[in-house]
N, C-alpha and C positions, 0 to 999 in steps of 0.2 A: 516510494510508492506504497501504498495498504496493501496487502498480500493476506488474503485469509486461508489457512491451512487446516485441513480437515482430515485429521488422519490419527486412528486409537493406538496405534503403539508410540508408548510414550517415549523411548528410547529415540525412535526416529523421527517423531515429532520435534524433540528437544535439538536435536541435532540440525533439521531443516531451519526451526526458527532461529538458533542461535547463527546459523550460516548465512540467512538471508538477512538477520537482523547488522550483522557486520558489513553487510553492502549497502546498509543505510535504509531499507525496507523496514516498516512497521509491520508485524505479523500477529494476526489475530490466531491462536490455535483452539481449536476444537474438535472433542473427541468423539461426539455420538451425532447419528445422522440428523437426529429429530432437534436436535437443539442448533445443529447448522443451518437446517433449515429454516428455523425461525429467525434465526441469526441473519441470515441472508436476505430474507425480506424486508429488512429494517435498516438495516447497516451497508454502507458503501464498501466498496472493495476495488483495487485496480486490476486484480488477478485472484483467482482462486485455484490452489492446489487440493486435490479431491481424491480418496483414496476408495477403492470401489467394496472393498469388504469392509463395513461400519457397523456397528451395532444402532438399531432404533429404525434408520432408514439406511440402505443400500445405496453406495455413491452413483449408479448408473440410476436410480430412481430419483435421486436428488438433484441429478444434472437433468433429466428430462422434465422434473418441475421447473428447473428454472428455464430450461427454453420455452416451454409451454405459458409461462408467463412474459416472453419476450424477454427474458433477462440476456443479453448479450456480452456478457462480460466474459473475458476468455477464460477458461478451464483447462489444467493439466491436469490427465487420470494419472492415478497411481495405482499399480496392481502387479500382484506376484503372476499374474495368469500371461503367460508369452506365447499363446497359440495367435496365428494371423486372425481367427475368425473373432477371436475376444478382442484384437485392436479395432476390426473391423465394426464392432458391435459397440464398442465405446465410441468411436468417431462418428458414427450414425445417429447415437444419441445425442450428439450437441458438443464434444469435446474439441479442442484444439489442437492437442497434442496427447500424448501418450509416453510414461518410463513404465519400464518393466523393472521390477526391484529383483536384486539388489541394484542400486545405481548409483555412479560417482556423485558427490555434489556439487562438483563442477559442472558437468553434464547439464543438474538440473538449474543451475545459476546460468548457463548458457541459455537453456529455452526458455527461462522465466524473461532473460533480457531480450530473446527476439521475439518473444509473444507482445512484450510491452511495446518494442518499437513498432510492430504491427499494428497497434490499436488504430481504429479510423474514428479517431473521436477529436471532431473539426475544434472544441472549443479548446481542445490541450494544445493547439499551436502557441506560438509566441506569445506571451503576457507581456503587457507594458506595465511598468511600476514607475513612473515618474521618468527620469532617465535611464533606468535600468528595464532590460528585458530578459525574460527567463523560459528558457525551452525545457519544456515537462517530459519532452522525449529523451532526453539526452541528460537531466536534472544540471543544466547550467544556468550559472545568471551571469550576464553582459552590461558591462558600460559599453556602449557603444560595441567597438570590436574586441574590448578588453574582457577575459574571463575573470569574474570576481569569484576565487576560490572559498568555499564556505566548508567548515567541517559538515559531516552527513546528518548529525542530529540537526545541528542550526538549520541545513536545508530543508530537512522534514517539517521543522518550525515556521519558516518561510512560506511552504507550499500550503500547509495549512491556513496560515494567516491571508494569503493570496487569494486561496479559495473561498473565503468566506466575503471576499470584496468589500470589504471595508466593515463589515458586520463585527461585532464583539463576539469572541471565543473564548470561553471559560478554560481555566487552568486543564480541567481533566479531562477536556476535548482534547486540547494541545497535547496532554501527556497519551492521550490513547492513541493518537495521530503518530507520535514519535516512536513510541515503545510498543503499541498493540495494545487491545484490550484487555484488562486485569494483569495488567504486569505491575509486580512488588517492587514500583518506584515512588518514592516521596514526591509529592506534588512540587515542593520547594525545589527541586531539580529545575523545573518551567523556568522560575525567575532568574537561573544562573544563565540559561540558554537564551532567555530573552534579554538579558542583560547585554551578552556578549554581542546577539545579532543587532542590537540598537545599538551600539557601539559600533558596529562595520556599515550600517546602511546609512548612519547620521550623515556622512559625508555627500553623500548624492540626495539630499536634502528626503529622507524616507524615513518616517517617524514609526515607532511603535508606541501606542499610548496604550495604557493602562487605566482600568476603572476599577478601584479596591472593593474585593469581595465577588466582582462580577467575572473580569477577565482583560481581553488584550485587542486590541484592533490595529492593523495597519493603514497606513495614510501617508500622502504625499504632500509637503509642506507646499504652498503657494509661491509659485513664482513672481 
């Protein structure tokens, strides 16, 4: 899943990003409220983790702006304010959950899992790919009733290709989905993951086609 983290504490942002990345999520990190506001108007995300005290635009104002625009993406607020009234203000502004600093990373991960399970997004139900079916809520791929286990990076790559519904996806877009926007990773890494995923899926009649200099697309062989 793609998660946007808006947090101006560098060490905390790195810690959260690394922890969620290890769980297989792509994490985009922003440290300024105005930058985050612009980013969220144009970029997709499955979940937003938002600090209240930010430079530029504070987290509550950013959250209220999201909700005014009809943006229903789930938001977890992070704050050092422990008073009940502060939590009420945050929830009334449109937050789905609230974590008080300092917190354990395991608790944040549990909150993230809970919110991603609760998302009411009909189009995110089981997706069919030839003889395969994919459950985005649990990030599981099945051939019939048998689960096909994929490493988390390959699973992220598959998610991105499936979301494109047969359209070409550029290397840079795949890299952003797998590692997060701005990650310092060579695009050649994508070629490695594509090659591995292509080998795993070929037995089921699922192809990953490449167009040199343009990108990749997923397709099912005619039966």
